[in-house]
Wavefront OBJ file of the C-alpha trace (Angstrom):
o trace
v 294.777 114.484 148.815
v 298.130 112.925 148.191
v 297.644 110.702 151.169
v 293.817 109.835 150.735
v 293.365 108.903 147.038
v 296.273 105.976 147.493
v 295.149 104.491 150.233
v 291.551 104.587 148.561
v 292.481 103.238 145.234
v 294.939 100.685 146.879
v 291.902 99.109 148.673
v 289.618 98.998 146.335
v 292.050 96.925 143.729
v 292.731 94.593 146.509
v 288.977 93.897 146.710
v 288.278 93.771 143.417
v 291.310 91.503 142.663
v 289.755 89.200 145.399
v 286.135 89.676 143.902
v 287.167 88.731 140.236
v 287.251 84.864 141.427
v 284.459 84.671 143.566
v 282.024 86.865 142.021
v 282.652 88.361 138.978
v 279.309 90.142 138.479
v 280.210 92.075 141.880
v 283.574 92.544 140.491
v 281.836 94.073 137.367
v 280.153 96.503 139.103
v 282.886 97.885 141.490
v 285.153 98.134 138.302
v 282.254 100.256 136.979
v 281.841 102.117 139.564
v 285.739 102.645 140.245
v 285.366 103.918 136.526
v 283.038 106.424 137.994
v 284.576 108.116 140.531
v 287.686 108.213 139.070
v 286.183 110.008 136.009
v 284.437 112.454 138.864
v 287.956 113.087 140.499
v 290.292 113.086 138.438
v 288.854 115.955 136.484
v 289.065 117.972 139.229
v 291.951 116.721 140.935
v 294.645 119.616 139.891
v 292.607 122.483 140.727
v 292.516 123.986 143.825
v 288.443 124.956 143.722
v 285.716 122.743 142.485
v 282.022 123.175 142.897
v 279.877 121.492 145.443
v 278.032 119.397 142.478
v 281.040 117.916 141.359
v 282.090 117.155 144.988
v 278.638 115.611 145.707
v 279.231 113.353 142.462
v 282.768 111.964 143.367
v 281.168 111.265 146.929
v 278.312 109.618 145.051
v 280.820 107.591 142.913
v 282.922 106.614 146.199
v 279.443 105.380 148.202
v 278.476 103.167 144.728
v 282.100 101.673 145.314
v 281.439 101.239 148.751
v 278.276 100.103 148.194
v 279.369 97.117 146.215
v 282.382 96.465 148.555
v 279.709 96.343 151.737
v 276.740 95.170 149.927
v 273.428 95.745 152.442
v 275.198 96.714 154.726
v 275.699 100.305 153.473
v 272.902 102.913 153.077
v 273.375 106.469 151.627
v 271.429 109.928 150.666
v 272.827 112.541 149.914
v 270.978 116.083 149.676
v 272.150 118.844 147.567
v 269.853 121.742 147.150
v 270.154 123.214 143.246
v 271.010 126.628 144.543
v 274.278 125.298 145.898
v 275.411 123.446 142.731
v 277.814 125.911 141.951
v 279.168 127.016 145.388
v 282.858 126.669 145.343
v 285.058 124.992 147.691
v 288.308 123.183 147.836
v 288.891 119.940 146.201
v 288.685 116.677 148.066
v 287.338 118.522 150.782
v 284.447 115.977 151.438
v 286.487 112.660 150.933
v 288.368 112.298 154.367
v 285.259 112.701 156.023
v 283.197 110.059 154.193
v 285.906 107.866 154.087
v 286.379 108.332 157.867
v 282.558 107.541 158.579
v 282.626 104.045 156.187
v 285.846 103.170 157.748
v 285.642 103.760 161.299
v 281.517 104.041 161.928
v 280.178 101.544 159.128
v 282.421 98.845 158.164
v 283.254 97.768 161.894
v 279.995 97.682 163.153
v 278.811 94.058 161.860
v 275.251 95.530 160.205
v 276.563 98.317 158.890
v 274.166 101.300 159.016
v 273.453 104.684 157.062
v 275.239 107.851 155.465
v 273.736 110.955 155.002
v 275.580 113.866 153.560
v 273.673 117.066 152.905
v 274.732 120.633 152.114
v 272.789 123.565 153.270
v 273.228 127.593 153.229
v 273.670 129.886 156.863
v 273.316 133.284 155.892
v 277.083 134.021 153.719
v 277.994 129.945 155.537
v 277.884 126.970 153.540
v 277.482 123.894 155.753
v 278.287 120.857 155.047
v 277.145 117.767 156.858
v 278.471 114.127 156.748
v 276.391 111.682 159.762
v 276.562 107.919 160.097
v 274.745 105.420 162.109
v 278.109 103.704 162.623
v 280.090 102.664 165.975
v 280.624 106.509 166.894
v 283.289 108.762 168.438
v 286.060 106.416 169.517
v 284.676 103.083 169.185
v 285.624 102.679 165.833
v 288.761 104.720 165.643
v 292.084 103.828 166.345
v 293.075 104.585 170.145
v 294.664 107.782 170.962
v 293.744 109.627 167.869
v 290.520 111.435 169.827
v 288.017 110.694 167.241
v 289.766 112.487 164.573
v 293.045 110.859 162.529
v 295.105 111.625 159.793
v 292.007 112.887 157.105
v 290.530 115.057 160.009
v 293.671 116.618 161.040
v 294.588 117.544 157.277
v 290.862 118.982 156.543
v 291.148 121.264 159.680
v 294.742 122.652 158.346
v 293.583 122.831 154.922
v 290.590 125.201 156.329
v 292.585 127.109 158.834
v 295.649 127.650 156.214
v 292.467 128.756 153.467
v 290.082 130.595 155.615
v 291.069 131.257 159.040
v 288.791 131.285 161.647
v 286.194 131.732 158.743
v 285.854 128.026 158.409
v 285.758 124.763 160.888
v 285.240 120.926 161.105
v 283.168 119.857 164.138
v 283.020 115.976 165.123
v 279.967 115.466 167.307
v 278.712 112.017 168.794
v 275.112 111.496 167.459
v 272.643 109.704 169.575
v 271.838 106.977 169.768
v 274.901 105.701 168.002
v 276.980 107.700 165.227
v 279.172 110.323 164.256
v 278.027 114.005 162.783
v 281.227 115.862 160.822
v 280.323 119.430 160.283
v 282.406 121.217 158.032
v 281.299 125.249 157.804
v 283.123 127.554 155.473
v 282.320 130.943 153.638
v 279.971 130.872 150.958
v 281.865 131.290 147.588
v 279.633 131.410 144.762
v 280.869 131.260 140.981
l 1 2 3 4 5 6 7 8 9 10 11 12 13 14 15 16 17 18 19 20 21 22 23 24 25 26 27 28 29 30 31 32 33 34 35 36 37 38 39 40 41 42 43 44 45 46 47 48 49 50 51 52 53 54 55 56 57 58 59 60 61 62 63 64 65 66 67 68 69 70 71 72 73 74 75 76 77 78 79 80 81 82 83 84 85 86 87 88 89 90 91 92 93 94 95 96 97 98 99 100 101 102 103 104 105 106 107 108 109 110 111 112 113 114 115 116 117 118 119 120 121 122 123 124 125 126 127 128 129 130 131 132 133 134 135 136 137 138 139 140 141 142 143 144 145 146 147 148 149 150 151 152 153 154 155 156 157 158 159 160 161 162 163 164 165 166 167 168 169 170 171 172 173 174 175 176 177 178 179 180 181 182 183 184 185 186 187 188 189 190
């Protein structure tokens, strides 16, 4: 979390600073989305665990921020079944996956694309998927990282420390273009 939040916050503030002079209305929209995002994340950022509902709310606010920045180049869908809203998980687990989809998949693509975040139950397992229609593994990412940078490595380390072999994070190339990040962990309810 300490690696993710300052990076995203500084990028957003830099974009906001540039928009103030060029497009005050969009700057206002971005500031509104930043406030929503900070409310959603700061309320749970000091906790070790949160609910899937709170995590999805934070990601919708983040996507709102990125939507102001990218405009029509970004579309998104979020699918959270009502019965999974109370599922427990570590805080800020989705942020690096969604941020990677935007930064490495959709932003570098001229026409942008779509991101789809969904959750489902598979027996005693919670599956969270972040799918994008971006450039795909390796194409928008820094060379030598093999499709997974610091955010992915940190997420995998957190999963291993918290759940051992009972949790995983996989990255898969999606045809004809894009990436699917699939997070699997034990289903825990409040």
